C-alpha positions in Angstrom: 83.1 27.2 50.1 80.1 24.9 50.3 82.2 21.9 50.9 84.2 23.7 53.7 80.9 24.7 55.3 79.6 21.2 55.1 82.8 19.9 56.7 82.4 22.3 59.6 78.8 21.3 60.0 79.8 17.6 60.1 82.1 18.3 63.1 79.0 19.4 65.2 77.7 15.9 64.7 80.5 14.8 67.1 80.2 16.9 70.2 82.8 14.9 72.1 85.3 15.8 69.4 84.5 19.5 70.1 84.9 19.0 73.8 88.2 17.2 73.3 89.5 20.0 71.0 88.5 22.7 73.6 90.2 20.8 76.4 93.4 20.3 74.4 93.4 24.0 73.3 93.0 25.1 76.9 96.0 23.0 78.0 98.1 24.4 75.1 97.1 27.9 76.1 98.1 27.3 79.7 101.4 25.8 78.5 102.2 28.8 76.4 101.3 31.2 79.2 103.4 29.2 81.7 106.5 29.4 79.5 106.1 33.1 78.9 105.1 34.2 82.4 107.6 32.0 84.3 110.7 30.9 82.3 111.8 27.4 83.0 114.9 28.2 85.1 112.8 30.6 87.2 110.1 28.0 87.7 112.7 25.5 88.9 114.2 28.1 91.3 110.8 28.9 92.8 109.9 25.2 93.1 113.1 24.3 94.9 112.2 27.0 97.4 115.6 28.0 98.7 116.2 30.3 101.6 114.2 33.6 101.4 112.3 32.6 98.3 108.9 32.1 99.9 109.5 33.5 103.5 106.7 36.0 103.2 104.1 33.4 102.2 101.8 31.7 104.6 102.2 27.9 105.0 99.4 25.6 103.7 97.1 28.5 103.0 94.0 28.2 100.9 93.5 30.2 97.6 92.4 33.8 98.1 89.0 33.0 96.5 88.3 30.4 99.1 86.6 32.9 101.5 83.9 33.6 98.9 82.4 30.3 100.0 82.5 31.1 103.7 80.7 33.8 105.8 84.0 34.9 107.2 86.6 37.4 105.9 89.8 35.3 106.1 93.1 37.1 106.6 95.5 37.9 103.8 99.2 38.1 104.5 100.3 41.6 105.5 103.9 42.7 105.2 105.0 45.9 106.9 108.5 46.9 106.0 111.0 49.7 106.8 109.7 51.9 104.0 106.3 52.0 105.8 107.8 52.4 109.3 108.0 55.5 111.5 111.7 55.8 112.6 112.9 58.1 115.4 116.6 58.5 116.1 118.1 60.7 118.9 121.7 61.0 120.1 122.0 60.2 123.8 125.8 60.8 124.0 129.1 58.9 123.8 128.4 58.0 120.2 125.2 56.2 121.0 121.8 56.8 119.5 118.4 55.8 120.8 116.3 54.4 117.9 112.6 53.6 117.8 111.0 51.9 114.9 107.2 51.7 114.8 105.5 49.3 112.4 101.8 50.1 112.1 99.0 48.2 110.3 95.3 47.7 110.3 93.8 44.2 111.0 90.2 43.9 109.8 89.6 40.2 109.4 87.3 37.7 111.1 89.9 35.1 111.8 93.3 35.1 113.5 96.5 35.1 111.5 98.4 31.9 110.9 101.8 33.1 112.1 103.8 36.2 113.1 107.4 36.8 112.2 109.8 39.8 112.4 112.8 39.8 109.9 115.7 42.2 110.6 118.8 43.2 108.7 121.3 45.8 109.9 124.8 47.1 109.5 126.2 46.8 113.1 129.7 47.6 114.2 129.7 45.0 116.9 127.7 42.5 114.9 124.7 42.7 117.2 122.5 45.2 119.1 120.1 45.1 122.1 116.5 46.0 121.4 113.2 45.7 123.1 110.0 44.8 121.3 106.4 45.9 122.3 103.0 45.2 120.9 100.3 48.0 121.0 96.7 46.9 120.5 93.7 48.9 119.3 92.3 48.9 122.9 95.5 50.7 124.1 97.0 47.7 125.9 100.8 47.4 125.6 102.3 43.9 125.6 106.0 43.4 126.0 107.3 40.8 123.5 111.0 40.9 124.3 113.0 43.0 126.8 116.6 43.8 125.9 116.7 41.1 123.3 119.7 40.7 121.0 119.5 41.0 117.2 122.2 40.3 114.7 123.0 41.7 111.3 120.6 39.3 109.7 118.0 37.2 111.5 114.4 36.6 112.3 112.2 36.5 115.4 109.4 34.0 115.1 106.8 35.3 117.5 104.5 32.3 117.0 107.3 30.0 118.2 108.2 32.1 121.3 107.5 29.6 124.1 107.9 32.3 126.9 105.4 34.6 125.2 103.0 31.7 124.7 103.2 30.9 128.4 102.5 34.6 129.4 99.6 34.9 127.0 98.2 31.4 127.7 97.6 30.8 124.0 99.6 30.9 120.8 101.1 34.4 120.3 99.4 34.9 116.9 96.1 34.3 118.7 96.7 36.0 122.0 98.1 39.3 120.5 94.9 39.7 118.4 92.3 38.3 120.9 89.5 40.5 122.1 89.5 38.9 125.5 92.3 36.7 126.8 90.2 35.5 129.7 87.9 33.6 127.4 88.5 29.9 126.4 90.8 29.7 123.3 88.0 28.1 121.2 85.7 31.1 122.0 88.2 33.9 121.4 87.2 36.6 118.9 89.5 38.9 116.9 89.9 42.4 118.1 89.9 44.5 114.9 91.7 47.8 114.5 95.1 49.4 114.3 98.1 47.6 115.7 101.7 48.6 116.2 104.9 46.7 116.8 107.4 49.0 118.5 111.1 48.2 118.4 113.5 50.4 120.4 117.1 50.1 121.4 120.5 51.8 121.3 122.8 51.8 118.3 126.2 53.2 117.6 126.3 56.3 115.4 127.5 54.3 112.4 125.0 51.5 112.9 121.9 51.4 110.6 118.8 49.2 110.1 118.8 47.9 106.5 115.7 45.7 106.8 112.9 45.5 109.3 109.8 43.5 108.2 106.8 42.4 110.2 104.9 39.6 108.4 101.4 38.8 109.6 100.7 35.5 107.8 97.1 35.0 106.5 95.0 32.0 106.1 94.6 32.5 102.3 97.4 33.1 99.8 97.7 33.4 96.0 95.5 32.2 93.2 95.9 28.5 94.0 97.1 28.4 97.6 100.4 27.3 99.1 101.9 24.1 100.3 103.9 23.0 103.4 107.0 24.8 102.1 105.1 28.0 101.5 105.4 27.6 97.7 102.6 29.0 95.6 100.9 26.1 93.9 100.2 28.2 90.9 103.8 27.6 89.8 103.2 23.8 89.6 99.7 24.1 88.2 100.9 26.3 85.3 104.1 24.4 84.6 102.4 21.1 85.0 100.7 21.6 81.6 103.8 22.0 79.4 105.6 19.2 81.3 102.7 16.9 80.9 102.4 17.6 77.2 106.1 17.3 76.6 106.5 14.1 78.5 103.6 12.4 76.8 103.2 13.7 73.3 106.6 12.9 71.9 106.7 9.3 73.4 103.2 8.8 71.9 104.4 10.2 68.5 107.4 7.9 68.6 105.4 4.8 69.4 102.8 5.7 66.8 105.6 6.2 64.2 107.0 2.8 65.0 103.5 1.3 64.8 103.0 2.9 61.4 106.3 1.5 60.1 105.3 -1.9 61.3 101.9 -1.8 59.7 103.3 -0.4 56.4 105.8 -3.3 56.2 103.2 -5.8 57.0 100.8 -4.5 54.4 103.6 -4.2 51.8 104.3 -7.9 52.2 100.7 -8.6 51.4 101.0 -6.4 48.2 98.3 -4.1 49.5 100.3 -0.9 49.4 97.8 1.1 47.3 95.1 0.8 49.9 97.4 1.1 53.0 97.3 4.9 53.8 93.6 5.2 54.5 93.2 2.2 56.9 96.5 3.2 58.6 95.2 6.7 59.2 91.9 5.4 60.5 93.8 3.2 63.0 96.9 5.3 64.0 95.5 8.8 64.5 92.9 7.6 67.1 95.6 5.4 68.6 98.0 8.4 69.0 95.4 10.5 71.0 94.4 7.5 73.2 98.0 6.7 73.9 98.7 10.3 74.9 95.7 10.1 77.3 97.1 6.9 78.8 100.6 8.4 79.2 99.2 11.5 81.0 97.6 9.4 83.7 100.7 7.1 83.8 103.0 10.0 84.3 100.8 11.5 87.0 100.6 8.1 88.8 104.4 7.8 88.8 104.8 11.3 90.3 102.1 10.6 92.9 103.9 7.5 94.2 107.2 9.4 94.3 108.9 8.0 91.2 109.1 11.2 89.3 111.7 14.0 89.3 111.3 15.8 92.6 112.7 19.0 91.2 110.0 19.3 88.5 106.8 21.2 89.3 104.4 18.6 88.0 100.7 18.0 88.9 101.5 14.5 90.2 104.3 15.9 92.5 101.8 18.3 94.0 99.4 15.5 94.8 102.4 13.4 96.2 103.3 16.3 98.6 99.7 16.7 99.6 99.4 12.9 100.3 102.6 12.9 102.3 101.4 15.8 104.5 97.9 14.3 105.0 96.2 17.2 103.2 92.8 15.6 102.9 92.6 14.5 106.5 93.3 18.1 107.7 90.9 19.7 105.3 93.3 21.1 102.7 91.3 19.8 99.8 92.4 22.5 97.4 95.9 21.0 97.5 94.7 17.8 95.8 91.6 18.8 93.9 93.3 21.5 91.6 96.0 19.3 90.1 93.7 16.3 90.0 91.2 18.3 87.9 93.9 19.4 85.5 95.1 15.8 85.1 91.6 14.6 84.3 91.0 17.5 81.9 94.1 16.8 80.0 93.7 13.0 79.8 90.0 13.3 79.0 90.7 15.8 76.2 93.0 13.4 74.4 90.8 10.4 75.1 87.7 12.2 73.6 89.7 13.1 70.6 90.8 9.5 70.1 87.4 8.0 70.5 85.8 10.6 68.3 88.3 10.1 65.5 87.9 6.4 65.7 84.1 6.8 65.1 84.7 9.3 62.3 87.2 7.1 60.4 85.2 3.9 61.2 81.5 4.8 60.7 80.6 1.2 60.0 81.7 0.1 63.4 79.7 2.9 65.0 76.6 1.8 63.1 77.1 -1.8 64.0 77.2 -0.9 67.7 
């Protein structure tokens, strides 16, 4: 018991060893959580970002905690779907019904949304239907978005990309529709807070039915770690970057260390020094293993950053590569680079501190000589 206590007390003489152990333990914990929370195949599916996977996420949005460091309440993404809509349907004759769908929501943020999109899905006998879209503001002003527009069984209306609406409003639709005063210069416009409605009305055949109507008001902050240019949540790559980093570095380091051990054993055996071989080998190889893992962590990240890694894997280096290719730093998206960079440094530093600490523990004379 006393010896065990003495051993634990000796560890506190090497604070860098404790720091290294904590950092490695954190990365192991993140790795285990990633594998449990997001199975590998699901992580790959999410990172490939196929059609419809991230369509309700804002593009290049900062993490939700970001506005804690600003004096503004930044908008979150709001999704209003068919379940929340008010639907009125009346028969007008000849097998035709007049349908009105009202999507209501409250906007109470200090900044304008990033985008506006309407997604629709319907079962239509003719494959399409004619509808008109209107926007009702808190001040009572009604703005016509589309008159007698055509929708198909599955489609989307990107309001922010509507050039005609942009021309009528004089500014981007996602700004003009929420602006307190459209007569002000765009840079001075303020958000009009309150209750908004998008009204969709048109005529459907009796057998026609809306299956999906979703209005997405994209925010400026999204998720725990933000999003990238493909609307992907960076938390997927930040979590899965840990097990991928450990897997791709620990086993090569173990293999190289094993080969080094075999080489040293044979070399010492030739010198008939087998009886004293294990202790010096442990003193050399264990620190070497941790230092090698540290070097491989940075090497793996560097290869991904320059685009030489697997593009389908959600790694930390791949996140930085995408950020670099999209000029993230120059346009102020620092979160895109800083988060994976911190995790790379933490992992590499943890193994490096372990290696240096073990070197000093196994070679106290060298430490004294220094």
